[in-house]
C-alpha positions in Angstrom: 117.8 84.5 148.7 114.9 83.4 151.0 113.2 85.7 153.5 114.6 83.7 156.4 118.1 84.1 155.0 117.6 87.8 154.6 116.4 88.2 158.1 119.3 86.2 159.5 121.9 88.2 157.6 120.3 91.5 158.6 120.3 90.5 162.3 124.0 89.6 162.1 125.0 92.9 160.6 126.1 95.7 163.0 123.8 98.8 162.9 125.4 102.3 163.1 124.0 104.9 165.4 121.4 107.1 163.7 122.3 110.5 162.4 121.5 113.4 164.8 119.8 115.2 161.9 116.0 115.2 161.9 114.2 114.6 165.2 110.5 114.9 166.1 110.1 111.1 166.4 108.2 109.5 169.3 109.3 106.2 171.1 106.4 103.7 171.5 106.8 100.4 173.3 104.9 97.6 171.6 105.1 94.1 173.1 108.5 94.8 174.6 109.9 96.4 171.4 110.8 100.1 171.5 109.9 101.6 168.2 110.6 105.1 166.9 107.6 106.7 165.1 108.9 109.0 162.4 107.4 112.2 161.0 107.8 110.6 157.6 105.2 107.9 158.6 107.8 105.2 158.9 108.9 103.4 162.1 112.4 102.4 163.1 113.2 99.5 165.4 116.7 100.2 166.8 117.3 96.8 168.4 116.8 95.1 165.1 118.2 97.8 162.8 114.9 97.7 160.9 113.0 100.4 159.1 109.3 99.8 158.3 107.1 101.8 155.9 103.6 101.0 154.6 101.7 101.7 151.4 104.2 103.4 149.2 101.9 103.1 146.2 104.7 103.7 143.7 103.6 104.5 140.2 100.1 105.6 141.3 100.4 108.6 138.9 101.2 106.4 135.9 98.3 104.1 136.9 95.9 106.9 136.9 97.3 108.3 133.6 96.6 105.0 131.9 92.9 105.5 132.8 92.8 109.0 131.5 93.2 110.7 134.9 96.2 113.0 134.6 98.4 113.4 137.7 101.9 114.8 137.8 104.2 111.8 137.1 106.5 112.5 140.0 105.0 110.4 142.9 107.6 107.6 142.6 110.6 110.0 142.7 109.1 112.0 145.5 108.3 108.9 147.6 111.7 107.4 147.1 113.4 110.7 147.9 111.6 110.8 151.3 112.4 107.2 151.9 116.0 107.9 151.1 116.2 110.6 153.7 114.9 108.3 156.4 117.3 105.6 155.3 120.2 108.1 155.4 119.2 109.0 159.0 119.0 105.5 160.4 121.2 103.4 158.0 119.0 100.4 158.7 120.3 96.9 157.9 116.8 95.8 157.0 113.8 97.5 155.3 110.3 96.0 155.4 107.8 97.5 153.0 104.3 96.6 154.3 102.5 95.9 151.1 100.8 98.1 148.4 104.3 99.2 147.6 103.2 99.6 144.0 99.7 100.9 143.1 99.0 98.0 140.8 100.7 94.8 139.5 102.1 96.6 136.4 103.7 99.3 138.5 107.2 97.7 138.7 107.4 97.5 134.9 106.5 101.2 134.6 109.2 102.5 137.0 111.4 105.0 135.1 115.1 104.1 134.8 116.2 106.9 137.1 113.7 105.8 139.8 114.8 102.2 139.4 118.4 103.3 139.9 117.3 105.3 143.0 115.6 102.2 144.4 118.6 100.0 143.7 120.8 102.6 145.6 118.5 102.5 148.6 118.7 98.7 148.7 122.5 98.6 148.4 124.2 97.3 151.5 121.0 96.2 153.3 118.3 93.5 153.1 114.9 94.4 151.8 111.6 92.6 152.2 108.5 93.4 150.1 105.3 92.3 151.9 102.4 91.3 149.5 99.5 93.8 149.5 96.1 93.8 147.9 97.3 96.1 145.1 100.5 94.1 144.5 99.9 90.6 145.7 102.5 88.9 143.4 106.3 89.1 143.3 107.7 91.5 140.7 110.8 91.3 138.5 113.8 93.5 138.7 113.0 95.5 141.8 115.4 93.7 144.2 114.7 92.4 147.6 112.7 89.3 148.6 109.0 88.7 148.9 106.7 87.4 151.6 103.1 87.3 152.7 104.1 88.3 156.2 107.3 88.4 158.4 107.8 87.6 162.1 110.7 89.1 163.8 111.1 88.8 167.6 107.8 89.6 169.3 106.4 91.4 166.2 104.6 90.3 163.0 104.5 92.4 159.9 101.7 92.1 157.3 99.8 94.3 155.0 96.2 94.0 156.1 95.5 94.1 159.9 93.8 91.1 161.4 90.3 91.6 162.7 90.2 91.0 166.5 93.2 90.3 168.8 96.6 90.1 167.2 99.4 90.7 169.7 102.5 92.2 168.2 101.0 92.9 164.8 102.2 95.9 162.7 100.2 96.5 159.5 99.3 99.1 156.9 96.4 99.0 154.4 93.9 101.3 156.2 95.9 104.6 155.7 94.9 106.0 159.1 94.2 109.7 159.6 92.6 111.6 162.4 90.7 114.9 162.7 90.9 116.9 165.9 89.9 120.4 167.0 92.6 122.6 168.5 92.1 126.3 169.4 88.9 126.5 167.5 90.0 125.0 164.3 89.8 121.5 162.8 92.9 119.8 161.6 93.2 116.4 159.7 96.5 114.6 159.7 97.9 111.2 158.8 98.6 109.2 162.0 99.8 106.0 163.5 97.0 104.1 165.2 98.2 102.0 168.1 97.6 100.5 171.5 100.1 98.5 173.6 99.5 95.4 171.5 99.4 96.4 167.8 99.9 99.3 165.4 98.6 100.4 162.0 101.0 102.7 160.0 100.0 105.7 157.9 100.4 105.5 154.2 103.9 106.6 153.2 103.4 107.3 149.5 103.2 110.9 148.1 99.8 110.4 146.5 98.1 108.5 149.3 95.2 109.8 151.4 93.8 108.7 154.7 90.9 106.9 156.3 89.4 108.5 159.4 90.2 106.4 162.5 86.6 106.7 163.6 85.6 104.5 160.6 84.3 101.1 161.6 87.2 99.4 159.8 89.4 100.5 162.8 86.8 99.2 165.3 87.0 95.8 163.7 90.8 95.8 164.4 91.0 97.4 167.8 87.5 96.3 169.1 86.8 99.7 170.6 88.1 103.3 170.6 90.7 102.3 173.3 93.7 103.2 171.1 95.8 106.3 170.4 96.2 108.3 167.3 99.7 109.7 166.9 99.1 112.6 164.5 102.0 113.7 162.3 102.6 117.4 162.6 105.1 119.6 160.9 107.8 119.2 163.6 106.5 116.6 166.1 103.9 113.9 166.7 100.8 114.6 168.8 99.0 111.9 170.7 95.2 111.9 171.0 92.9 109.3 172.4 90.9 107.9 169.5 87.7 108.7 171.4 88.7 112.4 171.4 89.1 112.5 167.6 86.3 113.6 165.3 84.4 111.5 162.8 84.3 112.4 159.2 
């Protein structure tokens, strides 16, 4: 199936109302699209029945182990379990994975049978698009879904690496945004969504993924200035801070 066929089929499928379980999400309007920012780090677009997550980095643990750096080999199962809970809440008809879904090109072949079965279960009954990332630029075998460099849907365009300069309606990953703020005399660092009213960069979704401070110059290249908002992911809700108020380092 082609990407266009998957998108058309997804748009023609009715979307059930989300489960009342969960909560804590924040609604953000981007180029006319109302998006639900999830505590998980994913976003849900109700009008299109579409769930978007960035930088799963599946099989990062096995990639490090191959280089002699031992990490607990549970990151893929943990990440898929979290994704499964979000999918159960929204029952999306389309899932878009915004690149670096696997930590390296060999990641799909290293997925354990039980994790492969979990992924197949998450894909059942919905369409799934894998966006090419810098860690996983090429289509992979036996992981389901369809593959694309980028996807445009309504007013929004989904890709892995954000475009430098103006890019209206762009939603990307890659930079793993995080923010550091001081509240009540103590410093807190959290993953965050970085967004203005034109574009957004999603936090990394994967269990073994870190973050890049939004005061890094990489974000200035994207937004042009500190005139954007960091939506920090807390334990029970999201907290919005102007990027200029966030701390460097």
